C-alpha positions in Angstrom: -108.8 -150.6 -51.5 -106.0 -152.9 -50.3 -106.1 -153.9 -46.7 -102.9 -155.1 -45.0 -103.3 -156.8 -41.6 -100.3 -157.2 -39.3 -100.5 -160.5 -37.3 -98.5 -163.0 -35.3 -100.4 -166.3 -35.2 -102.7 -168.8 -36.9 -105.7 -167.7 -35.0 -105.4 -164.3 -36.6 -104.9 -165.9 -40.0 -108.1 -167.8 -39.6 -110.0 -164.5 -39.0 -108.3 -162.6 -41.8 -109.2 -165.4 -44.2 -112.9 -164.5 -43.7 -112.4 -161.0 -45.1 -111.2 -159.3 -48.2 -107.6 -158.7 -47.2 -104.8 -158.2 -49.8 -101.8 -158.7 -47.6 -100.7 -159.8 -44.1 -97.5 -158.6 -42.5 -96.2 -161.5 -40.5 -94.1 -160.8 -37.4 -93.4 -161.7 -33.8 -92.9 -159.3 -30.9 -95.4 -156.7 -31.8 -94.9 -155.1 -28.4 -91.4 -154.4 -29.6 -92.6 -153.0 -32.9 -92.4 -156.3 -34.8 -89.5 -158.8 -35.2 -88.8 -161.7 -37.6 -90.8 -164.8 -36.5 -89.7 -168.4 -36.4 -89.4 -170.5 -39.5 -92.2 -172.7 -38.3 -94.8 -169.9 -38.0 -93.7 -168.4 -41.4 -94.2 -171.7 -43.1 -97.6 -172.3 -41.4 -99.0 -168.9 -42.1 -98.0 -169.0 -45.8 -99.7 -172.4 -46.0 -103.0 -171.3 -44.5 -103.3 -167.6 -45.5 -105.5 -166.7 -48.4 -103.8 -163.3 -48.4 -100.2 -162.5 -49.6 -97.7 -162.9 -46.8 -95.1 -160.2 -46.3 -92.4 -161.1 -43.7 -91.0 -158.6 -41.2 -87.2 -158.6 -41.5 -86.0 -157.2 -38.1 -83.5 -159.2 -36.0 -84.0 -157.3 -32.7 -85.9 -154.5 -31.0 -84.5 -151.0 -30.4 -83.0 -148.7 -33.0 -83.0 -149.3 -36.7 -79.3 -148.9 -37.0 -77.8 -152.3 -37.9 -74.2 -153.5 -38.1 -72.8 -155.8 -40.7 -73.5 -159.0 -38.7 -77.2 -158.0 -38.4 -77.4 -157.1 -42.1 -76.1 -160.6 -42.9 -78.9 -162.1 -40.7 -81.5 -160.0 -42.4 -80.2 -161.2 -45.8 -80.6 -164.8 -44.6 -84.1 -164.1 -43.4 -85.0 -162.5 -46.8 -83.9 -165.8 -48.4 -86.1 -167.7 -46.0 -89.0 -165.5 -47.1 -88.4 -166.5 -50.7 -88.0 -170.2 -49.9 -91.3 -170.3 -47.9 -93.2 -168.5 -50.7 -93.8 -165.2 -49.0 -94.7 -162.4 -51.5 -92.6 -159.7 -49.9 -90.5 -158.5 -47.0 -90.7 -155.5 -44.7 -87.7 -153.7 -43.2 -86.3 -150.3 -42.3 -82.7 -149.2 -42.0 -81.4 -145.9 -40.7 -78.0 -144.3 -40.0 -76.6 -142.4 -37.0 -77.8 -139.1 -38.6 -81.5 -140.2 -38.5 -81.6 -140.7 -42.2 -82.4 -143.7 -44.4 -79.2 -145.7 -44.8 -79.0 -145.6 -48.5 -76.3 -148.2 -49.1 -77.8 -150.9 -46.8 -81.4 -150.2 -47.9 -80.4 -150.5 -51.6 -78.4 -153.7 -50.9 -81.3 -155.4 -49.2 -83.9 -154.1 -51.6 -82.0 -155.3 -54.7 -81.4 -158.7 -53.1 -85.1 -159.1 -52.2 -86.3 -157.9 -55.6 -83.8 -160.2 -57.4 -85.6 -163.0 -55.5 -88.9 -161.9 -56.8 -90.1 -160.3 -53.5 -91.8 -156.9 -53.0 -90.2 -154.6 -50.5 -92.0 -152.4 -47.9 -89.9 -149.9 -45.9 -91.6 -149.8 -42.5 -92.2 -147.0 -40.0 -88.5 -146.5 -39.4 -89.1 -143.6 -41.8 -91.2 -141.9 -39.1 -88.0 -141.6 -37.0 -86.0 -139.7 -39.7 -85.3 -136.0 -39.4 -86.3 -135.1 -43.0 -89.4 -137.0 -44.0 -89.5 -135.5 -47.5 -85.9 -136.4 -48.2 -86.5 -139.9 -46.9 -89.4 -140.5 -49.3 -87.3 -139.4 -52.2 -84.5 -141.6 -51.1 -86.7 -144.7 -50.9 -88.1 -144.0 -54.4 -84.5 -143.9 -55.6 -83.8 -147.2 -53.8 -86.7 -148.7 -55.8 -88.7 -149.7 -52.7 -92.2 -151.0 -53.5 -94.1 -149.2 -50.8 -93.7 -147.2 -47.6 -95.6 -148.0 -44.4 -95.8 -144.7 -42.4 -97.7 -142.6 -39.9 -96.6 -139.4 -41.7 -93.6 -138.8 -39.6 -95.6 -138.7 -36.3 -96.1 -141.2 -33.5 -99.5 -142.2 -35.0 -101.7 -141.6 -38.1 -104.0 -139.2 -36.2 -101.1 -136.9 -35.6 -99.6 -137.4 -39.0 -102.7 -137.5 -41.2 -102.2 -134.1 -42.9 -98.6 -135.0 -43.9 -99.8 -138.4 -45.1 -102.3 -136.8 -47.4 -99.8 -134.3 -48.6 -97.1 -136.8 -49.5 -99.6 -139.3 -50.9 -100.8 -136.9 -53.5 -97.3 -135.7 -54.2 -95.7 -139.2 -54.7 -98.6 -141.5 -55.5 -97.4 -142.0 -59.1 -93.9 -142.9 -57.9 -94.4 -145.1 -54.8 -97.2 -146.6 -52.7 -97.8 -144.7 -49.4 -99.6 -146.9 -46.9 -100.9 -145.4 -43.6 -100.1 -147.5 -40.6 -99.7 -146.9 -36.9 -103.1 -146.4 -35.1 -105.4 -147.0 -38.1 -108.9 -147.8 -36.5 -112.6 -148.1 -37.3 -112.8 -144.4 -36.4 -110.1 -142.8 -38.6 -110.0 -145.3 -41.5 -112.7 -143.4 -43.4 -110.5 -140.3 -43.4 -107.8 -142.1 -45.4 -110.3 -143.8 -47.7 -112.0 -140.5 -48.5 -108.6 -139.0 -49.3 -107.9 -141.6 -52.0 -105.5 -143.9 -50.3 -105.5 -147.4 -51.8 -103.7 -149.2 -49.0 -104.3 -149.4 -45.2 -102.3 -151.2 -42.6 -103.7 -152.2 -39.2 -103.5 -154.9 -36.5 -106.4 -157.0 -35.3 -105.6 -157.7 -31.7 -106.7 -156.4 -28.3 -105.5 -157.0 -24.8 -107.0 -160.0 -23.1 -109.1 -159.0 -20.1 -108.3 -161.9 -17.8 -104.8 -163.0 -18.4 -103.4 -166.2 -16.9 -101.6 -165.9 -13.6 -98.9 -168.0 -15.1 -98.3 -165.8 -18.1 -95.2 -163.8 -18.8 -96.0 -160.6 -20.7 -99.3 -159.3 -22.0 -101.8 -161.7 -23.7 -103.8 -160.6 -26.7 -106.9 -162.0 -28.5 -108.2 -161.2 -32.0 -110.4 -158.2 -32.5 -113.0 -159.2 -35.1 -115.0 -156.0 -34.5 -112.1 -153.9 -35.8 -111.5 -155.8 -39.0 -115.3 -156.0 -39.6 -115.6 -152.2 -39.0 -112.8 -151.2 -41.3 -113.6 -153.5 -44.2 -117.3 -152.5 -43.9 -116.4 -148.9 -44.7 -115.3 -149.9 -48.2 -118.2 -152.3 -48.7 -120.7 -149.5 -47.9 -119.0 -147.2 -50.4 -119.3 -149.8 -53.1 -123.0 -150.4 -52.5 
């Protein structure tokens, strides 16, 4: 079982380093669904993380439809990922018809893989109108893995679709559940044979500072302990 933890800061890295985690997805702006973080945090996390670092490539919040200027920014950020020794990148690009943008996805995927990086297509796929067609498109684009909640707003609502597509496409592409994975539902995916799980390890701070701007979060060690313990208990 490969665990992928999404995180934003070094405090979370220090916690993840204590557990058997395969990958971390590094981003900023999780409240916006995840954005590309600063060069400084990328370099620091890669230096201290025991797990592989996969960098979110997303220049702004909102839709997953990007113009040429934004694509050029994403290409530059992919190069930064390679220069800072990240192992992979994470992005998702759609078109106005709510389909995977084949040309732009293939362009970024080939660029990243030529640099020796793995490619994860993120939950933008859950906003497409034809989930089955989207998976086939990403296979043809040679994406390494898909992060998805099964075409639903969270994995609890999309779990049946996730199982269906996992068993159908498991020999062609990695299907990784993400979007609401918790201590409670993780066992469902483990029992159905998934080899990858994606989750965050933060919870809202109870007493935020009066001088703060936005919601403050702290690490949730109970969550990572609970999920990783599920695998440990099966192995014993």
